[in-house]
C-alpha positions in Angstrom: -8.1 22.0 58.8 -9.7 24.3 61.0 -13.2 23.2 60.0 -12.3 19.9 61.4 -10.5 20.8 64.2 -13.5 23.0 65.2 -16.0 20.2 64.6 -13.6 17.9 67.1 -13.9 20.6 69.5 -17.7 21.0 69.2 -18.6 17.1 69.3 -15.9 16.3 72.4 -18.0 15.0 75.2 -21.1 14.4 73.3 -22.6 10.9 71.8 -21.2 11.6 68.3 -17.6 11.4 69.5 -18.5 7.9 71.5 -20.2 6.6 68.2 -17.1 7.6 66.1 -15.3 6.1 68.6 -12.5 8.7 68.9 -10.9 11.0 71.4 -11.7 14.2 70.0 -9.1 16.2 71.7 -6.4 13.9 70.8 -7.0 13.9 67.1 -7.4 17.6 66.9 -4.3 17.8 69.1 -2.3 15.8 66.2 -3.4 17.7 63.8 -2.5 21.2 65.0 0.7 19.9 65.6 1.1 18.6 61.9 0.2 21.9 60.8 2.4 24.6 63.0 5.9 25.2 62.3 6.8 22.3 59.8 10.0 24.5 58.5 11.3 24.7 62.3 10.5 21.1 62.9 12.6 20.0 59.6 15.4 22.5 60.8 15.2 20.7 64.2 15.1 17.0 62.6 18.5 17.8 60.4 20.5 19.1 63.4 19.5 16.3 65.7 20.2 14.4 62.6 23.4 15.4 62.1 24.2 15.0 66.0 23.0 11.7 66.2 24.5 10.0 62.8 28.0 9.5 64.5 28.3 5.5 63.7 30.2 5.1 60.1 27.2 2.5 58.5 24.8 5.0 59.7 26.4 8.1 58.3 27.2 6.3 55.1 23.5 5.3 55.1 22.1 8.8 55.6 24.7 10.3 52.9 23.6 7.9 50.1 19.8 8.6 51.2 20.1 12.5 51.1 22.2 11.8 47.5 19.2 10.0 46.0 16.9 12.5 47.4 18.8 15.5 45.6 19.3 13.6 42.4 15.6 12.4 42.1 14.7 16.5 43.0 17.3 17.3 40.0 15.4 14.6 37.7 12.2 16.1 39.0 12.9 19.6 37.6 14.5 18.6 34.6 11.4 16.4 33.4 9.2 19.5 34.3 11.3 21.5 31.9 11.1 19.1 29.3 7.1 18.8 29.7 6.6 22.5 29.8 8.1 22.7 25.8 5.5 22.5 23.1 4.1 18.9 22.5 6.1 18.7 19.1 9.4 20.1 20.7 9.1 16.9 23.5 11.1 13.8 22.6 8.8 10.8 24.1 12.6 8.9 24.5 14.1 11.5 26.6 10.9 11.8 28.9 10.4 7.9 29.1 14.2 7.9 30.0 13.5 10.6 32.5 10.7 8.9 34.3 12.5 5.7 34.5 15.6 7.3 35.9 13.2 8.8 38.6 11.5 5.5 39.5 14.8 4.0 39.9 16.1 6.6 42.3 12.4 6.5 44.5 13.2 2.4 44.6 16.8 3.5 45.7 15.8 5.6 48.4 12.9 3.5 49.5 15.6 0.9 50.0 17.9 3.1 51.5 15.5 4.3 54.2 13.8 0.9 55.1 17.5 -0.1 55.7 17.8 2.9 58.4 14.3 2.3 59.8 15.0 -1.4 60.3 18.8 -0.7 61.4 18.5 2.6 63.4 14.5 3.1 64.2 15.2 6.1 66.6 17.4 8.1 63.9 14.4 7.1 61.4 11.7 8.4 63.8 14.1 11.9 64.1 14.3 12.4 60.6 10.6 11.6 59.5 8.6 12.0 62.8 4.7 11.3 63.1 2.6 13.8 64.1 3.0 14.3 68.0 0.2 12.8 70.5 -0.9 13.6 73.8 1.2 11.1 75.5 4.2 11.9 73.5 3.9 15.7 74.9 3.7 14.2 78.4 6.7 11.9 77.6 9.1 15.1 76.3 8.0 17.0 79.2 9.4 16.9 82.6 8.2 17.4 85.9 6.8 20.4 86.9 6.2 21.5 83.4 2.8 21.7 81.1 2.5 22.1 77.6 0.0 25.1 76.4 -0.2 24.7 72.5 -2.7 27.0 70.2 -3.8 27.0 66.7 -5.2 30.2 65.4 -7.9 29.8 62.6 -9.7 32.7 60.5 -12.8 32.5 62.3 -12.0 30.3 65.5 -9.0 29.3 67.3 -8.1 26.3 70.0 -6.0 25.9 73.1 -4.9 22.8 74.5 -3.1 22.4 78.1 -1.2 19.3 78.5 0.8 18.6 82.3 2.9 15.7 82.7 0.4 13.9 84.7 -3.2 14.7 85.3 -5.9 15.9 82.8 -5.5 17.5 79.7 -7.6 20.5 78.6 -9.0 21.5 75.2 -11.0 24.5 74.4 -12.2 26.3 71.4 -11.8 30.1 71.5 -14.5 32.9 70.0 -11.6 34.7 68.2 -10.1 34.3 64.9 -6.7 35.5 63.6 -7.9 39.0 62.6 -9.1 39.6 66.3 -6.2 37.9 68.4 -3.9 40.2 65.7 -5.7 43.2 67.1 -5.6 42.2 70.5 -1.6 41.4 70.3 -1.1 45.1 68.8 -3.0 46.5 71.2 -0.6 44.7 73.9 2.7 45.6 72.3 1.6 49.2 71.7 3.4 50.1 74.7 6.1 47.6 74.5 7.7 49.0 70.9 5.9 52.4 71.1 9.0 54.2 69.5 9.5 56.3 72.3 12.5 59.1 72.2 12.2 59.8 76.3 10.7 58.2 79.3 7.6 60.3 79.1 6.9 59.5 75.7 6.2 55.7 76.7 2.7 54.9 76.6 0.9 53.2 79.9 0.8 49.6 79.3 -2.9 48.4 79.1 -3.1 46.1 81.6 -6.9 45.7 80.9 -6.6 44.3 77.4 -3.7 42.1 78.3 -5.9 40.5 81.4 -8.5 40.6 78.7 -6.0 38.0 76.8 -5.7 36.0 79.6 -9.4 35.3 80.2 -9.9 34.7 76.4 -6.5 32.4 75.8 -5.3 30.9 78.9 -8.4 30.7 81.9 -10.2 28.2 79.8 -7.7 25.8 80.2 -6.0 26.7 83.4 -6.8 23.4 85.2 -4.3 21.8 82.9 -1.5 24.0 83.4 -1.9 26.2 86.4 -0.1 23.8 89.1 2.9 23.6 86.9 6.3 25.7 87.8 7.3 25.9 83.9 4.8 26.7 80.8 6.1 25.2 77.3 4.4 27.4 74.7 3.6 26.4 71.1 2.4 29.7 69.7 0.9 29.8 66.5 0.1 32.9 64.2 0.0 36.3 65.9 0.4 34.9 69.3 4.0 34.5 68.3 4.4 38.4 68.8 3.1 38.1 72.2 5.1 37.2 75.2 2.6 35.3 77.5 4.9 36.3 80.7 3.2 39.9 80.3 -0.5 38.8 80.9 -1.9 39.2 84.2 -3.8 36.4 86.1 -6.3 38.4 88.0 -7.9 41.5 87.4 -5.5 44.5 87.9 -5.0 47.5 89.6 -2.5 49.8 88.8 -1.1 51.7 91.5 -0.5 55.7 91.4 2.9 56.3 92.7 4.3 59.6 92.6 7.7 58.8 93.6 9.6 56.7 91.3 8.0 56.4 87.8 6.8 53.3 86.4 6.8 51.5 90.0 3.1 51.0 90.0 3.8 48.1 87.7 5.5 46.2 90.6 1.7 45.5 92.1 0.6 43.7 88.8 -0.2 40.0 89.2 2.0 39.0 85.8 1.9 35.5 84.7 5.6 35.7 85.4 5.2 36.0 89.2 4.5 32.2 89.2 5.7 30.8 86.4 8.5 30.5 84.0 7.6 30.3 79.9 9.8 29.1 77.4 8.4 28.5 73.6 8.7 25.7 71.0 7.9 25.8 67.5 6.0 22.3 67.8 5.5 19.6 70.2 7.4 17.3 68.0 10.1 19.7 67.9 10.4 20.0 71.8 10.6 16.0 71.9 13.3 16.1 69.4 15.2 18.8 71.5 15.2 16.7 74.1 16.5 13.8 72.4 19.8 15.6 71.4 22.8 14.7 73.2 24.6 16.6 75.8 27.2 19.0 74.9 30.8 18.3 75.3 31.9 19.0 78.8 35.0 20.3 77.7 33.5 23.5 75.8 34.1 27.0 77.1 31.7 28.9 78.9 31.4 31.9 76.2 32.2 33.6 73.0 30.5 36.9 72.5 30.2 39.3 69.3 29.3 43.0 69.6 29.9 46.3 68.7 30.6 45.8 64.8 32.2 49.1 63.1 30.0 49.4 59.7 32.1 52.3 58.6 35.8 53.9 58.7 34.4 57.1 60.6 32.8 54.9 63.4 36.6 53.2 63.6 38.1 56.5 64.8 35.0 57.7 67.2 34.8 57.1 70.5 30.7 57.5 71.1 29.7 57.6 74.6 28.2 54.8 76.3 25.7 54.5 78.9 22.2 56.1 79.3 21.6 59.9 80.3 21.0 60.6 83.7 18.6 63.1 85.6 21.3 65.4 86.6 20.9 68.8 86.4 17.5 69.6 87.1 16.4 67.7 84.2 12.7 66.1 84.8 12.5 62.2 84.8 9.8 62.1 82.3 12.2 63.9 79.7 15.4 61.7 80.2 16.0 60.3 76.9 15.3 56.5 76.6 18.5 54.9 75.5 17.1 52.4 73.2 19.2 50.1 70.9 19.5 52.1 67.7 17.6 50.6 64.5 18.3 50.9 61.0 16.2 53.8 59.5 15.4 52.7 55.9 13.4 56.2 55.3 11.4 56.4 52.2 14.2 54.6 50.2 13.2 51.2 51.7 16.5 49.9 52.2 20.1 51.3 52.9 23.6 50.0 52.6 25.6 48.4 55.6 27.8 51.6 56.1 24.8 53.4 56.9 23.7 51.3 59.9 24.4 52.9 63.5 26.9 51.5 65.8 25.6 50.3 69.1 28.6 51.0 71.6 26.7 49.6 74.3 26.8 46.1 73.0 30.5 45.7 74.0 29.3 46.2 77.6 26.7 44.0 77.4 28.4 40.7 76.2 31.6 41.9 78.7 29.3 41.9 81.6 28.0 38.2 80.4 31.6 37.1 80.1 32.3 38.2 83.8 29.0 36.5 85.0 30.1 33.7 83.8 34.1 33.2 84.9 35.0 33.4 81.2 38.1 35.5 80.2 37.2 38.9 78.3 40.1 39.0 76.6 40.1 35.9 75.0 36.2 35.5 74.4 34.8 39.2 73.5 35.1 39.9 69.4 34.1 43.8 69.0 35.1 46.4 66.2 36.7 45.0 63.4 37.1 41.7 65.1 33.2 41.2 65.0 33.5 40.3 61.1 31.6 37.9 59.2 35.2 36.2 58.1 36.0 35.6 61.6 32.7 34.2 62.7 32.7 31.8 59.9 36.4 30.7 60.1 36.0 30.4 64.0 35.4 26.8 65.7 32.5 28.2 67.7 31.4 24.3 68.4 33.6 24.7 71.5 31.5 27.3 73.5 28.5 26.6 75.7 27.1 30.1 75.0 27.3 32.3 72.0 25.9 35.9 71.7 25.4 38.0 68.7 24.7 41.8 70.1 24.1 43.7 66.8 21.4 44.8 64.3 19.3 41.8 63.4 17.9 42.5 59.8 15.1 41.7 57.8 15.0 40.7 54.0 14.7 44.2 52.2 16.4 46.3 55.2 19.6 46.3 53.2 20.0 46.9 49.5 20.0 43.8 48.0 19.1 41.5 51.4 16.9 38.8 50.6 16.6 36.6 53.7 17.1 37.1 57.5 20.6 38.3 58.7 22.9 39.5 61.3 25.2 42.8 60.5 28.7 42.5 61.4 31.9 44.9 60.7 31.8 46.1 57.4 34.9 45.0 54.9 36.1 48.4 54.7 36.7 48.1 58.3 37.6 44.5 58.7 39.1 43.7 55.4 38.5 40.5 53.7 36.3 39.1 51.1 33.0 38.8 52.9 30.1 41.4 52.8 29.9 41.9 56.3 26.4 40.1 56.5 25.8 37.0 58.2 23.0 35.5 56.3 20.6 32.9 57.5 22.0 30.6 55.1 25.4 31.5 55.9 24.2 30.7 59.7 23.1 27.3 58.5 26.6 26.4 57.5 28.1 27.2 60.6 29.0 24.1 63.3 27.8 24.5 66.8 27.4 23.1 70.0 25.6 25.6 72.1 23.3 25.6 75.2 22.3 29.0 74.8 22.5 31.5 71.6 21.7 35.3 72.4 20.3 37.5 69.4 20.5 40.4 71.5 19.2 43.0 68.6 16.2 44.3 67.4 14.2 42.1 65.0 15.3 39.1 65.9 12.1 37.8 67.6 9.8 38.9 64.4 8.0 35.8 63.3 8.7 34.7 60.0 5.9 34.9 56.8 2.4 36.4 58.4 3.5 35.7 62.1 2.6 32.0 61.7 5.9 30.6 63.3 7.3 31.7 66.8 10.5 32.2 66.0 12.3 34.4 63.3 14.2 33.1 60.3 17.6 33.5 62.1 16.0 31.3 65.1 15.5 28.4 62.6 18.9 28.8 61.0 20.8 28.4 64.7 18.6 25.7 65.6 19.8 23.9 62.5 23.3 24.7 63.2 23.6 22.9 66.5 21.8 25.0 69.8 19.6 23.9 72.1 17.9 27.2 72.8 17.9 31.1 71.6 17.7 34.1 73.9 15.7 36.4 71.1 14.6 40.1 71.8 10.9 40.6 71.0 11.5 44.5 70.1 14.2 47.3 70.0 15.8 47.3 73.9 16.5 49.8 76.3 20.4 49.5 76.8 20.9 49.6 80.2 18.1 47.4 81.5 18.7 44.9 78.8 22.1 44.6 79.7 20.7 44.0 83.3 18.4 41.5 82.4 21.3 39.3 80.3 23.8 39.8 83.1 21.3 38.7 85.6 20.0 35.7 83.9 23.8 34.3 83.1 24.9 35.3 86.9 21.8 33.1 88.1 22.5 30.2 85.3 26.4 30.2 86.8 25.0 29.9 90.3 22.6 27.5 89.9 23.5 24.8 87.1 20.8 22.5 87.6 18.3 25.5 87.4 16.0 25.3 84.3 16.6 27.5 81.5 13.2 29.3 81.6 13.5 29.3 85.5 16.9 31.5 85.7 15.1 33.7 83.0 12.1 34.0 85.2 14.4 35.1 88.1 16.4 37.7 86.3 13.1 39.2 85.3 11.5 39.8 88.6 15.0 41.0 89.6 14.0 44.1 87.2 10.3 44.3 88.3 11.1 44.3 92.0 14.7 45.9 91.8 15.5 49.8 92.2 15.4 50.4 88.3 17.1 52.9 86.8 19.9 54.4 89.6 21.9 57.8 89.2 25.6 58.6 90.0 24.1 59.8 93.8 22.4 55.9 94.2 19.1 57.6 93.8 16.4 55.1 91.9 15.3 57.7 89.1 12.8 55.3 87.3 11.7 51.4 87.7 12.1 48.6 85.7 8.6 47.4 86.4 7.1 48.6 83.0 7.2 45.3 80.7 8.7 47.5 78.0 12.1 46.8 80.2 11.9 43.4 81.8 9.9 41.4 78.9 12.1 42.0 75.6 13.5 38.7 75.4 11.8 35.6 74.7 13.7 31.9 75.6 13.1 29.5 72.2 14.0 25.8 72.4 14.7 23.8 75.6 13.8 25.9 78.4 13.8 22.9 80.9 17.5 21.8 80.8 19.9 22.6 83.7 23.3 22.0 82.8 
């Protein structure tokens, strides 16, 4: 795949391309979209399929097609088991019967799919989409949007920029996965430094970040720079890099003695001029844009936060908020109040009861509720109410915005955990027969109708597998369950700035409902960069939030262009 895309890049504009009678950029674009995020694509297709299959006749055809597919899979598995036995133990009549039944099921499914394609062509394209073309991308884009898509290979990488109107751009990048992974790791070094105090936060490597801009975006900037909103299809290690933190010009970090980190305000970040959202594939963007609008009667918000993981936490009342610089404590020595992450230690995993409590998350979701004019007494579920049993029993399809402000867990982080999950109140506190861990499989079974789902917890922005997909397993599950966009954390957040960022985001969203989601996020980021930062009790600005660690921890994944 990589070699063929590279060949297409090399022959573009040559006599070879003309003799072959192809558009090399177009063919390469379709190949890359086919290769990226197929599992995410399938999840979004399934979500859209469920939303669109409302007509009784169509629903019946879909149910029968899915049943036939399951029966075919079961018969194939049984045939494989029979054929795995020694030759003298196989019964030829049984093998022949199984093959005949499989052929019959395939014919049945083929007839059902033909009926679906004939009667409901839009639905057929939804569940079995063809590779997206440049024209498909333009159709899915809205005015003032441009698509930026990447394909990272072992030796070379490629980038496309497709505006809503005007010429598309295509370029090869002389860097493979290992080199790009190293660059991303250098940039992220100051964003997830495991710092205990403000003084431990290393300087952000603006030179390396500008070099990444020159390598990744500058070759195709003619295709995206005029647009205010960028829709990014990341790939490989680029799924770990929020492009908003890349400077667009050679940066000069100002020396400031008055306020810590204030020098970063003058950096020409990409977010200064462009809002950024991410989608797992071009086809996924088209599917998300075809989903029906949410029901108008939905309530504005429901939030789950500050779960209790053991009975000791239930009785305790830990202090909330962040330390101040009172009493002559130097600014750089202030404790950095970052969201506490599970510490698995040498054992490799821990039990749910050992997780640290996150008391500040209750304040965070309360602030969001107030920004959205929701009644906190009716829409906030904290402590023992933030339980797995409650989440699974509640009708969450009646909310526009849902927040899960708790630990995001990766496989192996808890004993016996084999898939991504959210940690909720433990059974010893909340009661019931659940284990307190809402897994990816259980999220798939939820029924949502949400414009936003906020996953304000460490690890939720981590890409699955080797970083080849731009969203986590939890993100894939929430897309399937029925959400249009996700706000996910890219690293363990600092509590005060994260609360300020999300509160401002939804304050802007409520005040300007027609504003694209990605622009609302951009505005909230700029309010942190240019704002007073952390203010102590006397009203003095102690340190600035202009360091990207504070303003860039969240990425918007999904449909970032839709206002309500």
